[in-house]
N, C-alpha and C positions, 0 to 999 in steps of 0.2 A: 261172387266176390272175386275181384281181380287181384292178382299177386302184385307185389311191389315191382317186380321186373316189368310186368305188363303195363302198369301205371307209368313207370319211368319211360318206357318206350313210346307210349302215347304222348307224353309231354314232349319228348324229343322228336316226335314226328316219325319215328322209326318203326311203326307198326307194320308188320308184314302183310301184304295183300293176299287174298285167297287165290289159289291157283285153280285154273279150269281143269276139267278132266283131260283135255288134250295136252295141257302143259304137264300134268302129272304123268300121263302116259309117255310123253316125250322124255321127261326126266328119268322115268323108270328104264326106258330104252337106253339112254345114255349111261346109266349106272350098270346096266347089263353088259353093254359093250366094254365099259371100263373093266369090269370083272374079267371078261374074256381076254382082254389085252394083257391084264396083269398075269393071268394064268399062263398065257403064251410066253410072256417074258420069263416067268419062273421056270417053265419047262426048258426053254432054251438055256437059261442060266445053269440049271442043274445038269443039262447035257454037257455044257462046256466045262463045268467044274467037277464033274463026277470023278475023273481020274487025276485031278490036279492035287498035289500036296499043298499044304499051307506054304505061302511064300508070296513074293512080289507079284507074280503073274495072277495068282488067285485073288489077291487083294485088289488088283486093278480091275478084274472082272466084277468083283463085288461092288467096287465104286461105280463102275459103269451101270451095273444093274440097279443100284440105288438111284442113280440119276435118271435112268429110263423110267422107273416106277414113279418117281416124283414128277416127271414130265407128263406121264399119262394122267396122273391125279390132277395136276394143274390144268391140263387141257380139258379134262372132264368137268372140273369145277367152273371153268370159264364158260363152257358150253351151257352148263346148267344155269349159270347166272344170266346168260343171254335169254334162255327160255323163260326164266322168272320175270325178267323185265318186259317180256312180250315182244 
């Protein structure tokens, strides 16, 4: 028995195709690299802000850190989408 969501996606032609083992492995590798990049950014952020009190300089570093993490995430999702499309 299919769920309402599955039926709606079929009607809309949006059913997701099955991924090959190679695609699954490539996506897993991309996610692993993403995790490593995020961890590296976090370490660098903590090193830069460890001795900084609250204030404009720290807020600026927090803003840059958030932008860097969002960019890493967007790049990874873009690469994963390329793999899914084949």
